C-alpha positions as CSV (number, residue, x, y, z in Angstrom):
1,M,25.9,39.1,52.9
2,E,27.0,42.2,54.7
3,H,25.4,45.6,53.9
4,G,28.7,47.2,52.6
5,V,29.7,44.3,50.2
6,H,28.2,44.2,46.7
7,R,28.8,41.2,44.6
8,R,28.6,41.6,40.8
9,T,27.6,38.7,38.6
10,V,26.6,38.5,35.0
11,F,23.0,37.7,35.9
12,D,21.2,39.1,38.7
13,V,20.5,36.3,41.2
14,R,16.9,37.5,41.5
15,A,16.5,37.5,37.6
16,G,13.7,35.4,36.3
17,W,14.1,32.6,33.8
18,L,12.7,34.8,31.0
19,E,15.4,37.4,31.5
20,R,18.1,34.7,31.5
21,I,16.8,33.1,28.3
22,L,16.6,36.6,26.6
23,A,20.2,37.3,27.7
24,L,21.3,34.0,26.4
25,I,19.6,34.6,23.0
26,I,21.1,38.1,22.7
27,T,24.6,36.8,23.6
28,A,24.3,34.0,21.0
29,A,23.1,36.4,18.4
30,V,26.0,38.8,19.1
31,V,28.5,35.9,18.9
32,V,27.0,34.6,15.6
33,L,27.1,38.2,14.1
34,G,30.7,38.5,15.2
35,F,31.6,35.3,13.3
36,F,29.8,36.5,10.2
37,F,31.6,39.9,10.3
38,L,34.9,38.0,10.9
39,A,34.2,35.8,7.9
40,A,33.3,38.8,5.7
41,A,36.5,40.6,6.7
42,L,38.6,37.5,5.9
43,I,36.9,37.2,2.5
44,A,37.3,40.9,1.7
45,G,40.9,40.8,2.8
46,S,41.7,37.8,0.6
47,I,40.0,39.5,-2.4
48,V,41.9,42.7,-1.9
49,G,45.1,40.7,-1.4
50,S,44.5,38.7,-4.6
51,V,43.8,41.8,-6.6
52,I,47.1,43.4,-5.4
53,I,49.1,40.3,-6.1
54,G,47.5,39.9,-9.5
55,R,48.2,43.5,-10.4
56,W,51.8,43.2,-9.3
57,W,52.2,40.0,-11.3
58,W,50.7,41.6,-14.4
59,L,53.0,44.6,-14.2
60,A,56.1,42.4,-13.6
61,R,55.0,40.3,-16.7
62,K,54.6,43.4,-18.8
63,L,58.0,44.8,-17.7
64,R,59.7,41.4,-18.4
65,R,58.2,41.3,-21.9
66,E,59.5,44.9,-22.6
67,R,62.9,43.9,-21.3
68,D,63.1,40.8,-23.4
69,R,61.9,42.7,-26.5
70,D,64.9,45.0,-26.3
71,I,67.4,42.1,-26.5
72,L,68.8,41.6,-30.0
73,E,69.7,38.0,-30.8
74,G,71.5,36.7,-33.9
75,E,74.7,35.3,-35.2
76,Y,77.9,37.2,-35.9
77,T,81.3,36.5,-37.3
78,I,84.5,38.2,-36.1
79,V,86.4,39.6,-39.1
80,E,90.1,40.4,-38.4
81,H,91.3,43.5,-40.1
82,S,94.6,43.6,-41.9
83,R,97.2,46.0,-40.6
84,Q,97.5,48.0,-43.8
85,R,96.9,51.7,-43.6
86,G,95.3,52.3,-46.9
87,P,91.9,51.5,-48.2
88,V,91.2,47.8,-48.7
89,L,89.9,47.1,-52.2
90,P,88.1,44.0,-53.2
91,P,90.2,41.6,-55.2
92,D,90.0,41.9,-59.0
93,Q,87.7,39.5,-60.7
């Protein structure tokens, strides 16, 4: 190796076995913690999403019930009116 060239590696070539084991343990711990945080974020996101979708469904259901309550259903008969201009009196009994 020349004096002006510096080579960078993850581990120092002169590092002892204890340093390498500690670095490996720390790296593994960081990766495991990262997975736990990812899992927690996914669970929290699914809970928040479920709450939002549930609330939207509940409001839509409530609005649908109010809309359906305003509809008046029943039977009707069409009565044709006579073309007379005066008052129509009931027939004598």
